[in-house]
C-alpha positions, -999 to +999 in steps of 0.1 A: +207-372-421+174-357-413+186-349-378+218-329-394+195-313-421+173-298-391+207-287-374+213-267-407+177-252-408+179-241-371+214-227-376+201-206-403+172-194-389+189-184-359+215-166-377+188-146-394+172-139-360+206-129-351+208-103-379+176-091-373+188-080-338+219-068-353+202-048-376+181-032-350+214-023-329+227-008-359+195+015-361+203+023-326+236+034-333+224+053-362+197+072-343+219+075-315+243+094-334+216+118-350+196+123-321+223+123-292+241+151-304+239+184-285+219+167-258+222+183-225+236+156-199+207+157-175+184+146-205+207+118-220+191+090-203+154+100-216+169+107-250+184+072-248+151+055-241+134+073-265+160+062-292+157+022-282+120+027-284+125+043-321+145+013-330+121-011-317+095+005-333+116+006-364+117-034-363+080-039-352+062-012-373+066-010-411+052+026-410+076+036-380+103+017-401+095+035-431+100+070-414+129+061-397+146+051-432+138+083-446+151+101-419+180+081-417+189+086-450+186+123-446+218+119-427+233+095-450+227+061-433+214+043-461+206+004-461+242-002-473+255+020-442+232+000-417+241-033-435+278-026-428+272-017-393+255-048-390+282-071-404+308-052-383+291-057-354+281-091-357+311-107-373+326-128-347+292-145-339+288-149-377+319-168-381+306-190-354+274-200-373+294-202-405+312-230-388+287-243-373+267-248-407+299-258-423+304-288-402+269-299-406+269-296-440+302-316-440+288-343-418+257-345-439+276-349-474+300-375-460+269-394-443+251-390-476+284-404-496+285-433-470+248-443-477+256-440-513+286-465-510+268-487-491+237-490-514+263-495-542+283-520-524+250-540-510+230-532-548+247-563-567+247-587-538+210-584-533+201-587-571+225-619-575+209-636-543 
């Protein structure tokens, strides 16, 4: 039971980390839609590098995140839009994690039920001895 509980906790932590990564990618995509419009092709690679750096700053630096969030909001990219983008990008992987979590939780519940049944069956025998 403990091992299954640890598995469930690990799956939840991995899912959370995954969502953080996809959120960064969603911010990258939004910044790309804002910053890359009208960029001359010779400057695209440099602009892309800055976009990636800004998205990383958004993830790691709360001050930068606040500034980038405000900038995104002025272009219509609020947290709801970013979250929607995250779930669109991550839907297949999230389905996988939900399957893993559900399977582990089901196994844990079955094991706990079996332990309870064994205790119930063995309980009266111990008391009568």
